[in-house]
FILO-684030 format. One record per residue (C-alpha): residue in three letters; y, x, z. Coordinates in steps of 0.2 Angstrom, whole numbers, plus 2048, in hexadecimal, padded with zeros to 3 digits. Layout:
N
+--------+-----+-----+-----+
: residu :   v :   u :   w :
+--------+-----+-----+-----+
:    ALA :   Y :   X :   Z :
...
+--------+-----+-----+-----+
END
This chain:
215
+--------+-----+-----+-----+
: residu :   v :   u :   w :
+--------+-----+-----+-----+
:    MET : 800 : 800 : 800 :
:    ALA : 811 : 806 : 7FC :
:    ASP : 81F : 809 : 809 :
:    VAL : 82D : 805 : 7FD :
:    PHE : 82E : 7FA : 7EE :
:    VAL : 83C : 800 : 7E2 :
:    SER : 845 : 7F3 : 7D7 :
:    TYR : 851 : 7F9 : 7C9 :
:    ALA : 856 : 7F6 : 7B7 :
:    ARG : 84D : 800 : 7AA :
:    LYS : 85D : 807 : 7A3 :
:    ASN : 85F : 810 : 7B4 :
:    ARG : 84E : 819 : 7B4 :
:    PRO : 855 : 82B : 7B4 :
:    ARG : 860 : 827 : 7C3 :
:    VAL : 852 : 81D : 7CC :
:    ALA : 845 : 82B : 7C8 :
:    GLU : 851 : 837 : 7D3 :
:    LEU : 851 : 82A : 7E1 :
:    THR : 83E : 827 : 7E1 :
:    GLY : 83B : 83A : 7E0 :
:    ALA : 846 : 83C : 7F0 :
:    LEU : 83D : 82E : 7F9 :
:    GLU : 82C : 836 : 7F5 :
:    ALA : 833 : 847 : 7FB :
:    GLY : 837 : 83E : 80B :
:    GLY : 825 : 838 : 80D :
:    TYR : 826 : 826 : 807 :
:    ALA : 819 : 81E : 7FD :
:    LEU : 821 : 815 : 7EE :
:    TRP : 81D : 807 : 7E2 :
:    TRP : 828 : 805 : 7D2 :
:    ASP : 824 : 7FF : 7C1 :
:    PRO : 81D : 80F : 7BA :
:    ALA : 80E : 80A : 7C5 :
:    LEU : 80B : 7FB : 7BA :
:    ALA : 7FB : 7FC : 7AF :
:    ALA : 7FA : 7F5 : 79E :
:    GLY : 7F3 : 7E3 : 79D :
:    GLU : 7F8 : 7DF : 7AF :
:    ASP : 801 : 7CF : 7B3 :
:    TYR : 812 : 7D7 : 7B7 :
:    GLY : 818 : 7C8 : 7C1 :
:    MET : 809 : 7C7 : 7CC :
:    VAL : 808 : 7D9 : 7D0 :
:    ILE : 81B : 7DB : 7D4 :
:    GLU : 81A : 7CC : 7DF :
:    ARG : 80B : 7D3 : 7E8 :
:    GLU : 813 : 7E4 : 7EA :
:    ILE : 823 : 7DD : 7F1 :
:    ALA : 819 : 7D3 : 7FE :
:    ALA : 80F : 7E2 : 803 :
:    ALA : 81E : 7EF : 804 :
:    PRO : 827 : 7EF : 815 :
:    CYS : 837 : 7F4 : 80B :
:    VAL : 83F : 7F0 : 7FA :
:    VAL : 84C : 7FB : 7F3 :
:    VAL : 857 : 7F3 : 7E6 :
:    ALA : 861 : 7FF : 7DB :
:    TRP : 870 : 7F4 : 7D5 :
:    SER : 87A : 7F9 : 7C5 :
:    ALA : 882 : 7F0 : 7B7 :
:    ALA : 872 : 7EF : 7AE :
:    ALA : 868 : 7E9 : 7BE :
:    ARG : 875 : 7DB : 7C0 :
:    GLN : 870 : 7D4 : 7AF :
:    SER : 85D : 7D6 : 7B3 :
:    LEU : 854 : 7C6 : 7B8 :
:    TRP : 845 : 7D1 : 7BE :
:    VAL : 851 : 7DB : 7CA :
:    ARG : 859 : 7CB : 7D0 :
:    ALA : 848 : 7C3 : 7D3 :
:    GLU : 841 : 7D2 : 7DD :
:    ALA : 851 : 7D3 : 7E7 :
:    ASN : 850 : 7C1 : 7EC :
:    GLU : 83E : 7C3 : 7F1 :
:    ALA : 843 : 7D2 : 7FC :
:    LEU : 851 : 7C9 : 803 :
:    ASP : 847 : 7BA : 808 :
:    ALA : 83A : 7C5 : 810 :
:    GLY : 847 : 7CF : 81A :
:    LYS : 843 : 7E0 : 812 :
:    LEU : 851 : 7E3 : 807 :
:    VAL : 85B : 7F4 : 805 :
:    GLN : 868 : 7F4 : 7F8 :
:    LEU : 871 : 802 : 7EF :
:    ASN : 87E : 803 : 7E1 :
:    LEU : 87C : 810 : 7D3 :
:    ASP : 88C : 80D : 7CA :
:    GLU : 899 : 804 : 7D4 :
:    SER : 896 : 7F4 : 7CA :
:    LYS : 898 : 7E3 : 7D4 :
:    LEU : 887 : 7DD : 7DB :
:    PRO : 882 : 7CB : 7D6 :
:    LEU : 884 : 7BD : 7E3 :
:    PRO : 87D : 7BB : 7F0 :
:    PHE : 87A : 7CE : 7F1 :
:    THR : 88C : 7D3 : 7F1 :
:    MET : 88E : 7CB : 802 :
:    LEU : 880 : 7D6 : 809 :
:    HIS : 881 : 7E9 : 80E :
:    PHE : 87E : 7F5 : 801 :
:    LEU : 87F : 808 : 7FF :
:    ASP : 88A : 811 : 7F2 :
:    PHE : 87F : 81D : 7E8 :
:    SER : 88B : 81F : 7DA :
:    ARG : 88F : 831 : 7DE :
:    TRP : 87E : 835 : 7E5 :
:    ARG : 875 : 844 : 7DC :
:    GLY : 864 : 845 : 7E4 :
:    GLU : 868 : 84D : 7F5 :
:    ARG : 85E : 848 : 804 :
:    ARG : 86C : 84C : 811 :
:    GLY : 87D : 844 : 816 :
:    GLU : 883 : 833 : 810 :
:    PRO : 87E : 828 : 808 :
:    TRP : 86C : 82F : 80A :
:    SER : 86C : 82F : 81D :
:    GLU : 870 : 81D : 81E :
:    PHE : 864 : 818 : 810 :
:    ASP : 856 : 822 : 819 :
:    ARG : 85A : 81A : 829 :
:    ARG : 859 : 809 : 822 :
:    VAL : 849 : 80C : 818 :
:    SER : 840 : 814 : 827 :
:    GLY : 846 : 806 : 833 :
:    LEU : 83E : 7F9 : 828 :
:    LEU : 82E : 803 : 827 :
:    ARG : 82D : 803 : 83A :
:    GLY : 830 : 7F1 : 83B :
:    GLU : 842 : 7F2 : 841 :
:    VAL : 84F : 7E5 : 83D :
:    VAL : 85C : 7F0 : 834 :
:    GLU : 86D : 7E9 : 839 :
:    SER : 879 : 7E4 : 82C :
:    PRO : 88A : 7ED : 82E :
:    LEU : 894 : 7DF : 826 :
:    ALA : 89F : 7DE : 834 :
:    ASP : 8A3 : 7F0 : 837 :
:    ALA : 8A1 : 7FB : 828 :
:    PRO : 89E : 7F0 : 818 :
:    ALA : 89A : 7FA : 808 :
:    SER : 898 : 7E9 : 800 :
:    GLY : 89E : 7D7 : 801 :
:    PRO : 8AB : 7D2 : 80E :
:    ALA : 8A7 : 7CC : 81F :
:    LEU : 8B2 : 7BC : 821 :
:    GLN : 8B6 : 7BF : 833 :
:    GLY : 8C5 : 7B5 : 83B :
:    MET : 8C2 : 7A6 : 830 :
:    GLY : 8BD : 79C : 840 :
:    ARG : 8CF : 79F : 847 :
:    VAL : 8D6 : 799 : 837 :
:    ALA : 8CC : 789 : 839 :
:    MET : 8D2 : 786 : 84B :
:    LEU : 8E4 : 788 : 845 :
:    GLY : 8E0 : 77B : 837 :
:    TRP : 8DA : 76F : 844 :
:    ALA : 8E9 : 772 : 84F :
:    ALA : 8F4 : 76E : 840 :
:    ILE : 8EB : 75E : 83C :
:    ALA : 8ED : 759 : 84E :
:    LEU : 8FF : 75C : 84D :
:    ALA : 901 : 752 : 83E :
:    ALA : 8F8 : 744 : 846 :
:    LEU : 904 : 744 : 855 :
:    MET : 913 : 744 : 849 :
:    ALA : 90C : 735 : 840 :
:    VAL : 90A : 72C : 851 :
:    ALA : 91C : 731 : 855 :
:    VAL : 922 : 72A : 844 :
:    ILE : 919 : 719 : 847 :
:    LEU : 920 : 718 : 859 :
:    ALA : 932 : 71C : 853 :
:    ALA : 930 : 70F : 845 :
:    GLY : 92B : 702 : 851 :
:    GLY : 939 : 705 : 85D :
:    ARG : 92E : 70C : 86A :
:    LEU : 935 : 71E : 869 :
:    SER : 948 : 721 : 86A :
:    ALA : 950 : 72B : 85C :
:    SER : 955 : 739 : 867 :
:    ALA : 943 : 73B : 86E :
:    PHE : 93C : 73A : 85C :
:    GLY : 948 : 747 : 856 :
:    GLY : 943 : 753 : 865 :
:    LEU : 930 : 750 : 860 :
:    THR : 934 : 754 : 84E :
:    MET : 93C : 764 : 852 :
:    ALA : 92E : 769 : 85E :
:    GLY : 921 : 764 : 851 :
:    LEU : 92A : 76F : 843 :
:    ALA : 92B : 77E : 84F :
:    ILE : 918 : 77C : 853 :
:    ALA : 914 : 77A : 841 :
:    ALA : 91D : 78A : 83D :
:    ILE : 914 : 794 : 84A :
:    LEU : 903 : 78D : 844 :
:    LEU : 907 : 792 : 832 :
:    ALA : 90D : 7A4 : 838 :
:    LEU : 8FC : 7A6 : 842 :
:    ALA : 8F2 : 7A0 : 833 :
:    ALA : 8FA : 7AC : 827 :
:    PHE : 8F8 : 7BA : 833 :
:    THR : 8E6 : 7B6 : 835 :
:    LEU : 8E3 : 7B5 : 823 :
:    VAL : 8EB : 7C5 : 81F :
:    ARG : 8E0 : 7CE : 82C :
:    VAL : 8D0 : 7C6 : 825 :
:    GLY : 8D6 : 7CC : 814 :
:    VAL : 8D9 : 7DE : 81A :
:    SER : 8C8 : 7DF : 823 :
:    SER : 8BE : 7D8 : 814 :
:    ARG : 8C5 : 7E6 : 809 :
:    ARG : 8C0 : 7F4 : 815 :
+--------+-----+-----+-----+
END
């Protein structure tokens, strides 16, 4: 049984051969498509090997993004909780994989030391040991944005809705003569001030979310 299943686009075979060579030099047993024998049912074999391997490495690229096979293999790995992603050429990953952590291998030249290899090796070996490799979406995303802070925006939105409802009640009371003009004017000014504060807080929170998502 292979330790690592490697998924990639055929166009990237020279780069992936470097990757598989480095993995094998590190002592990992691999399965990738050169292991397919003529006449085999490719779909059945690939499904079986993905199910058997503790780790699936998907090498994304512009070509891999267009490959239905790579997408299907990545989906199988994601569903099984054994996916490790890397990007060979800085192209955008397809959804939903762009929202998950991946490692930038666009400048990697086969060295088995330093980054990104150290992090890659840590993730692969962790899956082989049965560990749940944490997703660093919140702290050091090399991939899609972690939309933190949106809960605070929602709370501000609910506060704005509540304020609007209170102002509507004040208008109804004033129209029915149950609220004096001076009292209505005071409530209106207070409502406008609170609305301005809520708008400023929402804008500040959205700016912080945007900045953190681009880090």
